[in-house]
C-alpha positions as CSV (number, residue, x, y, z in Angstrom):
1,M,111.1,75.6,109.9
2,P,110.2,78.2,108.0
3,T,112.8,81.5,108.3
4,Q,111.8,84.6,108.0
5,T,112.4,87.3,105.3
6,D,114.5,90.4,106.1
7,T,110.7,92.0,104.8
8,D,109.3,90.2,106.7
9,L,110.9,91.2,109.9
10,L,111.0,94.9,108.5
11,K,107.4,94.7,108.9
12,I,107.0,93.4,112.4
13,A,109.4,96.0,113.8
14,R,107.5,98.5,111.5
15,G,104.1,96.9,112.8
16,V,105.7,97.2,116.5
17,Q,106.6,101.2,116.3
18,L,102.9,101.9,115.1
19,V,101.8,100.6,118.0
20,R,104.4,102.4,120.4
21,S,104.2,105.6,119.0
22,G,100.1,105.5,118.6
23,A,100.7,106.4,115.0
24,G,98.5,103.4,114.5
25,K,95.7,104.1,116.6
26,A,96.1,107.8,115.0
27,V,95.4,106.1,111.6
28,R,92.8,103.8,112.1
29,L,90.7,106.6,114.3
30,R,91.5,109.0,111.3
31,A,90.3,106.3,108.4
32,G,87.4,105.9,110.6
33,V,88.0,101.9,111.0
34,S,86.6,100.2,114.8
35,Q,89.1,98.3,116.3
36,A,86.8,95.1,115.5
37,A,87.7,95.6,111.5
38,V,91.1,95.7,112.3
39,S,91.0,92.7,114.1
40,A,89.1,90.8,111.9
41,R,92.1,91.6,109.1
42,I,95.2,90.4,111.2
43,G,93.0,87.6,112.8
44,V,93.1,88.6,116.5
45,T,89.9,89.6,118.6
46,P,89.5,93.1,119.3
47,A,90.7,93.1,122.9
48,A,94.2,92.5,121.6
49,V,94.1,95.4,119.3
50,S,92.6,97.3,122.1
51,L,95.6,96.2,124.2
52,W,98.2,97.2,121.9
53,E,96.8,100.6,121.4
54,C,96.4,101.6,124.8
55,G,100.1,99.8,125.3
56,E,99.5,97.3,127.8
57,R,100.7,94.5,125.3
58,T,103.0,94.6,122.4
59,P,101.8,92.8,119.0
60,R,104.6,89.9,118.1
61,G,105.6,87.9,114.8
62,E,102.7,87.7,112.3
63,H,100.2,89.7,113.9
64,A,102.2,92.9,114.3
65,A,102.9,92.3,110.2
66,R,99.7,92.0,109.4
67,Y,98.7,95.3,111.6
68,F,101.3,97.1,109.5
69,D,99.7,96.4,106.3
70,V,96.3,97.2,107.8
71,I,97.5,100.5,108.8
72,S,99.8,101.0,105.9
73,L,96.7,100.3,103.9
74,L,94.1,102.7,105.8
75,R,97.1,105.0,105.7
76,D,97.1,105.0,101.8
77,E,93.1,105.5,102.0
78,V,93.1,108.8,104.1
79,G,96.2,109.9,102.8
80,A,98.0,110.5,106.0
C-alpha cells in the first residue's frame, strides 16, 4: 500500500481548510469558474463540490489535495 508523503498530507490539510473557511469558493467565484469546471479537474461530480462549498461535506484524501491544487492555480491567475 502506498504511503502519503508530507507534501501530500499538507495539500490534503490545506484543501480541507480552503473548503471549511470558504476561501476556496471565494477564489473560484473571483476567477469566474464554475463548480462543474472545478469538479472536472478534480474527478468528482459538481454536486460533490457544491456540498463541500456549502459546508455539508468535506473533501478527503486525494480529492482534498486536488481541490487545493485547482484553487491554488485559480488564486495565482486572479492574483488573490
